[in-house]
N, CA, C, O and the ligand as a Tripos MOL2 file, in Angstrom:
@<TRIPOS>MOLECULE
protein
  277   275    70     0     0
PROTEIN
NO_CHARGES

@<TRIPOS>ATOM
      1 N         -22.5570   85.0920  -63.3820 N.3       1 MET1
      2 CA        -22.5520   86.2250  -62.4280 C.3       1 MET1
      3 C         -21.3150   87.0680  -62.6350 C.2       1 MET1
      4 O         -20.2230   86.7120  -62.1930 O.2       1 MET1
      5 N         -21.4920   88.1800  -63.3040 N.am      2 PRO2
      6 CA        -20.3310   89.0380  -63.6120 C.3       2 PRO2
      7 C         -19.7800   89.7370  -62.3860 C.2       2 PRO2
      8 O         -20.5170   90.2190  -61.5250 O.2       2 PRO2
      9 N         -18.4780   89.7730  -62.3380 N.am      3 ARG3
     10 CA        -17.8460   90.4550  -61.1920 C.3       3 ARG3
     11 C         -17.1340   91.6830  -61.6960 C.2       3 ARG3
     12 O         -15.9250   91.6710  -61.9280 O.2       3 ARG3
     13 N         -17.8840   92.7280  -61.8610 N.am      4 THR4
     14 CA        -17.3160   93.9450  -62.4300 C.3       4 THR4
     15 C         -17.0500   94.9980  -61.3870 C.2       4 THR4
     16 O         -16.4860   96.0530  -61.6790 O.2       4 THR4
     17 N         -17.4650   94.7030  -60.1510 N.am      5 ARG5
     18 CA        -17.3020   95.7010  -59.0870 C.3       5 ARG5
     19 C         -15.8240   95.8590  -58.7340 C.2       5 ARG5
     20 O         -15.1520   94.8910  -58.3800 O.2       5 ARG5
     21 N         -15.3410   97.0650  -58.8340 N.am      6 ALA6
     22 CA        -13.9470   97.3280  -58.5250 C.3       6 ALA6
     23 C         -13.7610   97.5240  -57.0450 C.2       6 ALA6
     24 O         -14.4600   98.3280  -56.4280 O.2       6 ALA6
     25 N         -12.8390   96.8110  -56.4760 N.am      7 ILE7
     26 CA        -12.5770   96.9470  -55.0610 C.3       7 ILE7
     27 C         -11.3770   97.8750  -54.8760 C.2       7 ILE7
     28 O         -10.3010   97.6560  -55.4330 O.2       7 ILE7
     29 N         -11.5960   98.8990  -54.0890 N.am      8 LYS8
     30 CA        -10.5180   99.8470  -53.8100 C.3       8 LYS8
     31 C          -9.5560   99.2510  -52.7830 C.2       8 LYS8
     32 O          -9.9220   98.9680  -51.6420 O.2       8 LYS8
     33 N          -8.3530   99.0790  -53.2180 N.am      9 LEU9
     34 CA         -7.3450   98.5260  -52.3310 C.3       9 LEU9
     35 C          -6.4480   99.6430  -51.8230 C.2       9 LEU9
     36 O          -5.9890  100.5040  -52.5740 O.2       9 LEU9
     37 N          -6.2210   99.5910  -50.5280 N.am     10 ARG10
     38 CA         -5.3860  100.6400  -49.9440 C.3      10 ARG10
     39 C          -4.2690  100.0400  -49.1100 C.2      10 ARG10
     40 O          -4.4240   98.9880  -48.4900 O.2      10 ARG10
     41 N          -3.1650  100.7210  -49.1110 N.am     11 CYS11
     42 CA         -2.0250  100.2960  -48.3000 C.3      11 CYS11
     43 C          -2.4380  100.3600  -46.8270 C.2      11 CYS11
     44 O          -2.8760  101.4100  -46.3580 O.2      11 CYS11
     45 N          -2.3050   99.2600  -46.0980 N.am     12 PRO12
     46 CA         -2.7180   99.2490  -44.6920 C.3      12 PRO12
     47 C          -1.8750  100.1570  -43.8200 C.2      12 PRO12
     48 O          -2.2440  100.4200  -42.6750 O.2      12 PRO12
     49 N          -0.7730  100.6340  -44.3190 N.am     13 ILE13
     50 CA          0.1100  101.4880  -43.5350 C.3      13 ILE13
     51 C          -0.1720  102.9590  -43.7590 C.2      13 ILE13
     52 O          -0.3940  103.7010  -42.8020 O.2      13 ILE13
     53 N          -0.1670  103.3900  -45.0080 N.am     14 CYS14
     54 CA         -0.3490  104.8170  -45.2760 C.3      14 CYS14
     55 C          -1.6590  105.1320  -46.0000 C.2      14 CYS14
     56 O          -1.9500  106.2890  -46.3040 O.2      14 CYS14
     57 N          -2.4550  104.0720  -46.2760 N.am     15 LYS15
     58 CA         -3.7860  104.2320  -46.8820 C.3      15 LYS15
     59 C          -3.7340  104.7440  -48.3250 C.2      15 LYS15
     60 O          -4.7440  105.1820  -48.8770 O.2      15 LYS15
     61 N          -2.5780  104.6830  -48.9050 N.am     16 LYS16
     62 CA         -2.4640  105.0710  -50.3080 C.3      16 LYS16
     63 C          -3.0340  103.9660  -51.1810 C.2      16 LYS16
     64 O          -2.9060  102.7860  -50.8520 O.2      16 LYS16
     65 N          -3.6610  104.3360  -52.2860 N.am     17 ALA17
     66 CA         -4.2660  103.3670  -53.1570 C.3      17 ALA17
     67 C          -3.2280  102.4440  -53.7500 C.2      17 ALA17
     68 O          -2.1850  102.8850  -54.2330 O.2      17 ALA17
     69 N          -3.5280  101.1370  -53.7090 N.am     18 THR18
     70 CA         -2.6020  100.1640  -54.2520 C.3      18 THR18
     71 C          -3.3150   99.2770  -55.2570 C.2      18 THR18
     72 O          -4.5440   99.2700  -55.3220 O.2      18 THR18
     73 N          -2.5670   98.5470  -56.0240 N.am     19 LYS19
     74 CA         -3.1100   97.6120  -56.9960 C.3      19 LYS19
     75 C          -2.6350   96.2100  -56.6870 C.2      19 LYS19
     76 O          -1.5020   96.0070  -56.2500 O.2      19 LYS19
     77 N          -3.5000   95.2540  -56.9160 N.am     20 ALA20
     78 CA         -3.1400   93.8580  -56.6530 C.3      20 ALA20
     79 C          -1.9630   93.4060  -57.5060 C.2      20 ALA20
     80 O          -1.3200   92.3940  -57.2270 O.2      20 ALA20
     81 N          -1.7030   94.1670  -58.5330 N.am     21 THR21
     82 CA         -0.5960   93.8150  -59.4360 C.3      21 THR21
     83 C           0.7270   94.4310  -58.9750 C.2      21 THR21
     84 O           1.7880   94.1310  -59.5230 O.2      21 THR21
     85 N           0.6470   95.2890  -57.9660 N.am     22 ASP22
     86 CA          1.8700   95.9100  -57.4610 C.3      22 ASP22
     87 C           2.8080   94.8710  -56.8530 C.2      22 ASP22
     88 O           2.3670   93.8870  -56.2600 O.2      22 ASP22
     89 N           4.0700   95.1010  -57.0060 N.am     23 ALA23
     90 CA          5.0810   94.1630  -56.5100 C.3      23 ALA23
     91 C           5.0290   94.0540  -54.9990 C.2      23 ALA23
     92 O           5.2950   92.9960  -54.4290 O.2      23 ALA23
     93 N           4.6840   95.1530  -54.3620 N.am     24 ASP24
     94 CA          4.6850   95.1830  -52.9060 C.3      24 ASP24
     95 C           3.2820   95.0220  -52.3080 C.2      24 ASP24
     96 O           3.0820   95.2330  -51.1120 O.2      24 ASP24
     97 N           2.3220   94.6470  -53.1490 N.am     25 PHE25
     98 CA          0.9510   94.4550  -52.6970 C.3      25 PHE25
     99 C           0.9190   93.5330  -51.4660 C.2      25 PHE25
    100 O           1.6480   92.5410  -51.4520 O.2      25 PHE25
    101 N           0.1060   93.8140  -50.4340 N.am     26 PRO26
    102 CA         -0.9070   94.8840  -50.3860 C.3      26 PRO26
    103 C          -0.3660   96.2450  -49.9650 C.2      26 PRO26
    104 O          -1.1350   97.1620  -49.6770 O.2      26 PRO26
    105 N           0.9190   96.3710  -49.9310 N.am     27 PHE27
    106 CA          1.5130   97.6630  -49.5400 C.3      27 PHE27
    107 C           1.8530   98.4620  -50.7700 C.2      27 PHE27
    108 O           2.0620   97.8990  -51.8450 O.2      27 PHE27
    109 N           1.9110   99.7670  -50.6250 N.am     28 CYS28
    110 CA          2.1600  100.6290  -51.7740 C.3      28 CYS28
    111 C           3.6330  100.6300  -52.1260 C.2      28 CYS28
    112 O           4.0120  100.9200  -53.2610 O.2      28 CYS28
    113 N           4.4660  100.3010  -51.1420 N.am     29 SER29
    114 CA          5.8920  100.3530  -51.3930 C.3      29 SER29
    115 C           6.6260   99.4000  -50.4530 C.2      29 SER29
    116 O           6.0610   98.8720  -49.4950 O.2      29 SER29
    117 N           7.8840   99.2060  -50.7580 N.am     30 ASP30
    118 CA          8.7100   98.3490  -49.8970 C.3      30 ASP30
    119 C           8.8310   98.9410  -48.5080 C.2      30 ASP30
    120 O           8.9440   98.2150  -47.5200 O.2      30 ASP30
    121 N           8.8050  100.2680  -48.4350 N.am     31 ARG31
    122 CA          8.9290  100.9500  -47.1750 C.3      31 ARG31
    123 C           7.7670  100.5900  -46.2470 C.2      31 ARG31
    124 O           7.9690  100.2710  -45.0750 O.2      31 ARG31
    125 N           6.5690  100.6440  -46.7820 N.am     32 CYS32
    126 CA          5.3820  100.3480  -45.9550 C.3      32 CYS32
    127 C           5.3780   98.8660  -45.5550 C.2      32 CYS32
    128 O           4.9290   98.5020  -44.4680 O.2      32 CYS32
    129 N           5.8750   98.0450  -46.4370 N.am     33 ARG33
    130 CA          5.9170   96.6160  -46.1320 C.3      33 ARG33
    131 C           6.8370   96.3630  -44.9390 C.2      33 ARG33
    132 O           6.5460   95.5340  -44.0770 O.2      33 ARG33
    133 N           7.9530   97.0940  -44.9080 N.am     34 LEU34
    134 CA          8.9090   96.9560  -43.8100 C.3      34 LEU34
    135 C           8.3150   97.5140  -42.5070 C.2      34 LEU34
    136 O           8.5640   96.9820  -41.4250 O.2      34 LEU34
    137 N           7.5320   98.5860  -42.6270 N.am     35 ILE35
    138 CA          6.8950   99.1480  -41.4320 C.3      35 ILE35
    139 C           5.9320   98.1370  -40.8310 C.2      35 ILE35
    140 O           5.8840   97.9390  -39.6170 O.2      35 ILE35
    141 N           5.1530   97.4910  -41.7300 N.am     36 ASP36
    142 CA          4.2350   96.4700  -41.2500 C.3      36 ASP36
    143 C           4.9580   95.3020  -40.5950 C.2      36 ASP36
    144 O           4.5300   94.7560  -39.5790 O.2      36 ASP36
    145 N           6.0600   94.9490  -41.2160 N.am     37 LEU37
    146 CA          6.8830   93.8410  -40.6650 C.3      37 LEU37
    147 C           7.3670   94.2100  -39.2790 C.2      37 LEU37
    148 O           7.4030   93.3750  -38.3750 O.2      37 LEU37
    149 N           7.7420   95.4820  -39.1200 N.am     38 GLY38
    150 CA          8.2180   95.9520  -37.8170 C.3      38 GLY38
    151 C           7.1340   95.9140  -36.7710 C.2      38 GLY38
    152 O           7.4000   95.6500  -35.5980 O.2      38 GLY38
    153 N           5.8840   96.1820  -37.2000 N.am     39 LYS39
    154 CA          4.7640   96.1540  -36.2610 C.3      39 LYS39
    155 C           4.5630   94.7380  -35.7200 C.2      39 LYS39
    156 O           4.3480   94.5340  -34.5250 O.2      39 LYS39
    157 N           4.6390   93.7800  -36.6190 N.am     40 TRP40
    158 CA          4.4980   92.3890  -36.1800 C.3      40 TRP40
    159 C           5.6150   92.0190  -35.2070 C.2      40 TRP40
    160 O           5.3860   91.3720  -34.1850 O.2      40 TRP40
    161 N           6.8190   92.4450  -35.5500 N.am     41 ALA41
    162 CA          7.9870   92.0770  -34.7480 C.3      41 ALA41
    163 C           7.9010   92.7030  -33.3510 C.2      41 ALA41
    164 O           8.3260   92.0970  -32.3670 O.2      41 ALA41
    165 N           7.3530   93.9120  -33.2740 N.am     42 SER42
    166 CA          7.2970   94.5860  -31.9680 C.3      42 SER42
    167 C           6.0460   94.1700  -31.1890 C.2      42 SER42
    168 O           5.8580   94.6050  -30.0530 O.2      42 SER42
    169 N           5.2050   93.3490  -31.7720 N.am     43 GLY43
    170 CA          4.0560   92.8190  -31.0540 C.3      43 GLY43
    171 C           2.8460   93.7390  -31.1020 C.2      43 GLY43
    172 O           1.9120   93.5730  -30.3170 O.2      43 GLY43
    173 N           2.8500   94.7030  -32.0090 N.am     44 ALA44
    174 CA          1.7400   95.6480  -32.0820 C.3      44 ALA44
    175 C           0.4620   94.9720  -32.5210 C.2      44 ALA44
    176 O          -0.6310   95.4400  -32.2000 O.2      44 ALA44
    177 N           0.5840   93.8750  -33.2530 N.am     45 TYR45
    178 CA         -0.5950   93.1900  -33.7710 C.3      45 TYR45
    179 C          -1.0320   92.0200  -32.8830 C.2      45 TYR45
    180 O          -1.9800   91.3130  -33.2250 O.2      45 TYR45
    181 N          -0.3780   91.8130  -31.7880 N.am     46 VAL46
    182 CA         -0.7130   90.6840  -30.9380 C.3      46 VAL46
    183 C          -2.1210   90.8780  -30.3340 C.2      46 VAL46
    184 O          -2.4030   91.8700  -29.6620 O.2      46 VAL46
    185 N          -2.9540   89.9260  -30.5950 N.am     47 ILE47
    186 CA         -4.3260   90.0020  -30.1020 C.3      47 ILE47
    187 C          -4.3920   89.3150  -28.7220 C.2      47 ILE47
    188 O          -4.1210   88.1220  -28.5890 O.2      47 ILE47
    189 N          -4.7480   90.0850  -27.7390 N.am     48 SER48
    190 CA         -4.8130   89.5400  -26.3910 C.3      48 SER48
    191 C          -6.2560   89.2100  -26.0280 C.2      48 SER48
    192 O          -7.0210   90.0800  -25.6120 O.2      48 SER48
    193 N          -6.6080   87.9630  -26.1890 N.am     49 SER49
    194 CA         -7.9540   87.5250  -25.8020 C.3      49 SER49
    195 C          -7.8020   86.2960  -24.9070 C.2      49 SER49
    196 O          -7.7190   85.1750  -25.4100 O.2      49 SER49
    197 N          -7.7660   86.4870  -23.6180 N.am     50 PRO50
    198 CA         -7.5670   85.3730  -22.6960 C.3      50 PRO50
    199 C          -8.7070   84.3890  -22.7540 C.2      50 PRO50
    200 O          -9.8810   84.7480  -22.6610 O.2      50 PRO50
    201 N          -8.3290   83.1380  -22.9110 N.am     51 VAL51
    202 CA         -9.3480   82.0870  -22.9680 C.3      51 VAL51
    203 C          -9.5770   81.5720  -21.5600 C.2      51 VAL51
    204 O          -8.6760   81.0260  -20.9220 O.2      51 VAL51
    205 N         -10.7910   81.7550  -21.0920 N.am     52 ASP52
    206 CA        -11.1160   81.3840  -19.7270 C.3      52 ASP52
    207 C         -12.1550   80.2570  -19.7320 C.2      52 ASP52
    208 O         -13.2630   80.4380  -20.2350 O.2      52 ASP52
    209 N         -11.8080   79.1330  -19.1900 N.am     53 ASP53
    210 CA        -12.7090   77.9950  -19.1640 C.3      53 ASP53
    211 C         -13.9120   78.2840  -18.2740 C.2      53 ASP53
    212 O         -14.9950   77.7460  -18.5010 O.2      53 ASP53
    213 N         -13.7310   79.1210  -17.2710 N.am     54 ALA54
    214 CA        -14.8020   79.4560  -16.3350 C.3      54 ALA54
    215 C         -15.9530   80.1260  -17.0720 C.2      54 ALA54
    216 O         -17.1160   79.9170  -16.7270 O.2      54 ALA54
    217 N         -15.6410   80.9220  -18.0740 N.am     55 ASP55
    218 CA        -16.6600   81.6140  -18.8230 C.3      55 ASP55
    219 C         -17.6160   80.6140  -19.4800 C.2      55 ASP55
    220 O         -18.8260   80.8350  -19.5100 O.2      55 ASP55
    221 N         -17.0820   79.5470  -19.9900 N.am     56 GLU56
    222 CA        -17.9200   78.5140  -20.6390 C.3      56 GLU56
    223 C         -18.8700   77.8730  -19.6520 C.2      56 GLU56
    224 O         -20.0270   77.6120  -19.9810 O.2      56 GLU56
    225 N         -18.3880   77.6130  -18.4280 N.am     57 SER57
    226 CA        -19.2450   76.9520  -17.4300 C.3      57 SER57
    227 C         -20.3350   77.8820  -16.9530 C.2      57 SER57
    228 O         -21.4360   77.4370  -16.6300 O.2      57 SER57
    229 N         -20.0400   79.1830  -16.9040 N.am     58 VAL58
    230 CA        -21.0490   80.1640  -16.5070 C.3      58 VAL58
    231 C         -22.1870   80.1830  -17.5200 C.2      58 VAL58
    232 O         -23.3590   80.2250  -17.1470 O.2      58 VAL58
    233 N         -21.8350   80.1500  -18.8060 N.am     59 ARG59
    234 CA        -22.8640   80.1260  -19.8420 C.3      59 ARG59
    235 C         -23.6800   78.8610  -19.7400 C.2      59 ARG59
    236 O         -24.8870   78.8810  -19.9790 O.2      59 ARG59
    237 N         -23.0490   77.7720  -19.3940 N.am     60 GLN60
    238 CA        -23.7410   76.5070  -19.2420 C.3      60 GLN60
    239 C         -24.7610   76.5990  -18.1050 C.2      60 GLN60
    240 O         -25.8750   76.0860  -18.2140 O.2      60 GLN60
    241 N         -24.3650   77.2600  -17.0140 N.am     61 ASP61
    242 CA        -25.2440   77.4360  -15.8600 C.3      61 ASP61
    243 C         -26.5040   78.1960  -16.2570 C.2      61 ASP61
    244 O         -27.5960   77.8640  -15.7960 O.2      61 ASP61
    245 N         -26.3630   79.2150  -17.1080 N.am     62 ILE62
    246 CA        -27.5170   80.0200  -17.5480 C.3      62 ILE62
    247 C         -28.4690   79.1600  -18.3390 C.2      62 ILE62
    248 O         -29.6840   79.2420  -18.1590 O.2      62 ILE62
    249 N         -27.9220   78.3240  -19.2270 N.am     63 LEU63
    250 CA        -28.7420   77.4160  -20.0230 C.3      63 LEU63
    251 C         -29.4810   76.4410  -19.1320 C.2      63 LEU63
    252 O         -30.6620   76.1680  -19.3490 O.2      63 LEU63
    253 N         -28.7920   75.9110  -18.1270 N.am     64 ASP64
    254 CA        -29.4350   74.9610  -17.2130 C.3      64 ASP64
    255 C         -30.5850   75.6080  -16.4740 C.2      64 ASP64
    256 O         -31.6080   74.9690  -16.2260 O.2      64 ASP64
    257 N         -30.4250   76.8790  -16.1200 N.am     65 ASP65
    258 CA        -31.4320   77.5920  -15.3900 C.3      65 ASP65
    259 C         -32.7150   77.7520  -16.2330 C.2      65 ASP65
    260 O         -33.8300   77.5880  -15.7370 O.2      65 ASP65
    261 N         -32.5170   78.0750  -17.5130 N.am     66 GLU66
    262 CA        -33.6600   78.2390  -18.4010 C.3      66 GLU66
    263 C         -34.3920   76.9310  -18.6260 C.2      66 GLU66
    264 O         -35.6050   76.9070  -18.8320 O.2      66 GLU66
    265 N         -33.6270   75.8320  -18.5810 N.am     67 ASP67
    266 CA        -34.1720   74.5230  -18.8190 C.3      67 ASP67
    267 C         -34.9180   73.9790  -17.6190 C.2      67 ASP67
    268 O         -35.7870   73.1170  -17.7520 O.2      67 ASP67
    269 N         -34.5730   74.4890  -16.4440 N.am     68 GLY68
    270 CA        -35.0770   73.9340  -15.1830 C.3      68 GLY68
    271 C         -36.5750   74.1410  -14.9670 C.2      68 GLY68
    272 O         -37.2540   74.6830  -15.8390 O.2      68 GLY68
    273 N         -37.0730   73.7350  -13.8680 N.am     69 ASP69
    274 CA        -38.5040   73.7940  -13.5560 C.3      69 ASP69
    275 C         -39.0080   75.2600  -13.5340 C.2      69 ASP69
    276 O         -40.1890   75.5030  -13.2880 O.2      69 ASP69
    277 ZN          1.9710  102.7030  -48.0060 Zn       70 ZN70
@<TRIPOS>BOND
     1     1     2 1
     2     2     3 1
     3     3     4 2
     4     3     5 am
     5     5     6 1
     6     6     7 1
     7     7     8 2
     8     7     9 am
     9     9    10 1
    10    10    11 1
    11    11    12 2
    12    11    13 am
    13    13    14 1
    14    14    15 1
    15    15    16 2
    16    15    17 am
    17    17    18 1
    18    18    19 1
    19    19    20 2
    20    19    21 am
    21    21    22 1
    22    22    23 1
    23    23    24 2
    24    23    25 am
    25    25    26 1
    26    26    27 1
    27    27    28 2
    28    27    29 am
    29    29    30 1
    30    30    31 1
    31    31    32 2
    32    31    33 am
    33    33    34 1
    34    34    35 1
    35    35    36 2
    36    35    37 am
    37    37    38 1
    38    38    39 1
    39    39    40 2
    40    39    41 am
    41    41    42 1
    42    42    43 1
    43    43    44 2
    44    43    45 am
    45    45    46 1
    46    46    47 1
    47    47    48 2
    48    47    49 am
    49    49    50 1
    50    50    51 1
    51    51    52 2
    52    51    53 am
    53    53    54 1
    54    54    55 1
    55    55    56 2
    56    55    57 am
    57    57    58 1
    58    58    59 1
    59    59    60 2
    60    59    61 am
    61    61    62 1
    62    62    63 1
    63    63    64 2
    64    63    65 am
    65    65    66 1
    66    66    67 1
    67    67    68 2
    68    67    69 am
    69    69    70 1
    70    70    71 1
    71    71    72 2
    72    71    73 am
    73    73    74 1
    74    74    75 1
    75    75    76 2
    76    75    77 am
    77    77    78 1
    78    78    79 1
    79    79    80 2
    80    79    81 am
    81    81    82 1
    82    82    83 1
    83    83    84 2
    84    83    85 am
    85    85    86 1
    86    86    87 1
    87    87    88 2
    88    87    89 am
    89    89    90 1
    90    90    91 1
    91    91    92 2
    92    91    93 am
    93    93    94 1
    94    94    95 1
    95    95    96 2
    96    95    97 am
    97    97    98 1
    98    98    99 1
    99    99   100 2
   100    99   101 am
   101   101   102 1
   102   102   103 1
   103   103   104 2
   104   103   105 am
   105   105   106 1
   106   106   107 1
   107   107   108 2
   108   107   109 am
   109   109   110 1
   110   110   111 1
   111   111   112 2
   112   111   113 am
   113   113   114 1
   114   114   115 1
   115   115   116 2
   116   115   117 am
   117   117   118 1
   118   118   119 1
   119   119   120 2
   120   119   121 am
   121   121   122 1
   122   122   123 1
   123   123   124 2
   124   123   125 am
   125   125   126 1
   126   126   127 1
   127   127   128 2
   128   127   129 am
   129   129   130 1
   130   130   131 1
   131   131   132 2
   132   131   133 am
   133   133   134 1
   134   134   135 1
   135   135   136 2
   136   135   137 am
   137   137   138 1
   138   138   139 1
   139   139   140 2
   140   139   141 am
   141   141   142 1
   142   142   143 1
   143   143   144 2
   144   143   145 am
   145   145   146 1
   146   146   147 1
   147   147   148 2
   148   147   149 am
   149   149   150 1
   150   150   151 1
   151   151   152 2
   152   151   153 am
   153   153   154 1
   154   154   155 1
   155   155   156 2
   156   155   157 am
   157   157   158 1
   158   158   159 1
   159   159   160 2
   160   159   161 am
   161   161   162 1
   162   162   163 1
   163   163   164 2
   164   163   165 am
   165   165   166 1
   166   166   167 1
   167   167   168 2
   168   167   169 am
   169   169   170 1
   170   170   171 1
   171   171   172 2
   172   171   173 am
   173   173   174 1
   174   174   175 1
   175   175   176 2
   176   175   177 am
   177   177   178 1
   178   178   179 1
   179   179   180 2
   180   179   181 am
   181   181   182 1
   182   182   183 1
   183   183   184 2
   184   183   185 am
   185   185   186 1
   186   186   187 1
   187   187   188 2
   188   187   189 am
   189   189   190 1
   190   190   191 1
   191   191   192 2
   192   191   193 am
   193   193   194 1
   194   194   195 1
   195   195   196 2
   196   195   197 am
   197   197   198 1
   198   198   199 1
   199   199   200 2
   200   199   201 am
   201   201   202 1
   202   202   203 1
   203   203   204 2
   204   203   205 am
   205   205   206 1
   206   206   207 1
   207   207   208 2
   208   207   209 am
   209   209   210 1
   210   210   211 1
   211   211   212 2
   212   211   213 am
   213   213   214 1
   214   214   215 1
   215   215   216 2
   216   215   217 am
   217   217   218 1
   218   218   219 1
   219   219   220 2
   220   219   221 am
   221   221   222 1
   222   222   223 1
   223   223   224 2
   224   223   225 am
   225   225   226 1
   226   226   227 1
   227   227   228 2
   228   227   229 am
   229   229   230 1
   230   230   231 1
   231   231   232 2
   232   231   233 am
   233   233   234 1
   234   234   235 1
   235   235   236 2
   236   235   237 am
   237   237   238 1
   238   238   239 1
   239   239   240 2
   240   239   241 am
   241   241   242 1
   242   242   243 1
   243   243   244 2
   244   243   245 am
   245   245   246 1
   246   246   247 1
   247   247   248 2
   248   247   249 am
   249   249   250 1
   250   250   251 1
   251   251   252 2
   252   251   253 am
   253   253   254 1
   254   254   255 1
   255   255   256 2
   256   255   257 am
   257   257   258 1
   258   258   259 1
   259   259   260 2
   260   259   261 am
   261   261   262 1
   262   262   263 1
   263   263   264 2
   264   263   265 am
   265   265   266 1
   266   266   267 1
   267   267   268 2
   268   267   269 am
   269   269   270 1
   270   270   271 1
   271   271   272 2
   272   271   273 am
   273   273   274 1
   274   274   275 1
   275   275   276 2
@<TRIPOS>SUBSTRUCTURE
     1 MET1         2 RESIDUE 1 A MET
     2 PRO2         6 RESIDUE 1 A PRO
     3 ARG3        10 RESIDUE 1 A ARG
     4 THR4        14 RESIDUE 1 A THR
     5 ARG5        18 RESIDUE 1 A ARG
     6 ALA6        22 RESIDUE 1 A ALA
     7 ILE7        26 RESIDUE 1 A ILE
     8 LYS8        30 RESIDUE 1 A LYS
     9 LEU9        34 RESIDUE 1 A LEU
    10 ARG10       38 RESIDUE 1 A ARG
    11 CYS11       42 RESIDUE 1 A CYS
    12 PRO12       46 RESIDUE 1 A PRO
    13 ILE13       50 RESIDUE 1 A ILE
    14 CYS14       54 RESIDUE 1 A CYS
    15 LYS15       58 RESIDUE 1 A LYS
    16 LYS16       62 RESIDUE 1 A LYS
    17 ALA17       66 RESIDUE 1 A ALA
    18 THR18       70 RESIDUE 1 A THR
    19 LYS19       74 RESIDUE 1 A LYS
    20 ALA20       78 RESIDUE 1 A ALA
    21 THR21       82 RESIDUE 1 A THR
    22 ASP22       86 RESIDUE 1 A ASP
    23 ALA23       90 RESIDUE 1 A ALA
    24 ASP24       94 RESIDUE 1 A ASP
    25 PHE25       98 RESIDUE 1 A PHE
    26 PRO26      102 RESIDUE 1 A PRO
    27 PHE27      106 RESIDUE 1 A PHE
    28 CYS28      110 RESIDUE 1 A CYS
    29 SER29      114 RESIDUE 1 A SER
    30 ASP30      118 RESIDUE 1 A ASP
    31 ARG31      122 RESIDUE 1 A ARG
    32 CYS32      126 RESIDUE 1 A CYS
    33 ARG33      130 RESIDUE 1 A ARG
    34 LEU34      134 RESIDUE 1 A LEU
    35 ILE35      138 RESIDUE 1 A ILE
    36 ASP36      142 RESIDUE 1 A ASP
    37 LEU37      146 RESIDUE 1 A LEU
    38 GLY38      150 RESIDUE 1 A GLY
    39 LYS39      154 RESIDUE 1 A LYS
    40 TRP40      158 RESIDUE 1 A TRP
    41 ALA41      162 RESIDUE 1 A ALA
    42 SER42      166 RESIDUE 1 A SER
    43 GLY43      170 RESIDUE 1 A GLY
    44 ALA44      174 RESIDUE 1 A ALA
    45 TYR45      178 RESIDUE 1 A TYR
    46 VAL46      182 RESIDUE 1 A VAL
    47 ILE47      186 RESIDUE 1 A ILE
    48 SER48      190 RESIDUE 1 A SER
    49 SER49      194 RESIDUE 1 A SER
    50 PRO50      198 RESIDUE 1 A PRO
    51 VAL51      202 RESIDUE 1 A VAL
    52 ASP52      206 RESIDUE 1 A ASP
    53 ASP53      210 RESIDUE 1 A ASP
    54 ALA54      214 RESIDUE 1 A ALA
    55 ASP55      218 RESIDUE 1 A ASP
    56 GLU56      222 RESIDUE 1 A GLU
    57 SER57      226 RESIDUE 1 A SER
    58 VAL58      230 RESIDUE 1 A VAL
    59 ARG59      234 RESIDUE 1 A ARG
    60 GLN60      238 RESIDUE 1 A GLN
    61 ASP61      242 RESIDUE 1 A ASP
    62 ILE62      246 RESIDUE 1 A ILE
    63 LEU63      250 RESIDUE 1 A LEU
    64 ASP64      254 RESIDUE 1 A ASP
    65 ASP65      258 RESIDUE 1 A ASP
    66 GLU66      262 RESIDUE 1 A GLU
    67 ASP67      266 RESIDUE 1 A ASP
    68 GLY68      270 RESIDUE 1 A GLY
    69 ASP69      274 RESIDUE 1 A ASP
    70 ZN70       277 GROUP 0 **** ****
């Protein structure tokens, strides 16, 4: 199975085309890499998904209802 399809890689910061062989990959430059680092440090990438146990029990209730008489 030949893999000849070229995947376009872009800098996640400035969307400039990058190469996997670049020293700063996946960023186009050291500058963009530092910007990304700053984003992580400032919490811009923090994913807020509260885990609620109650949600699981609600779903269980729905299943029980379908199973019932
Ligand atoms: Zn860039």
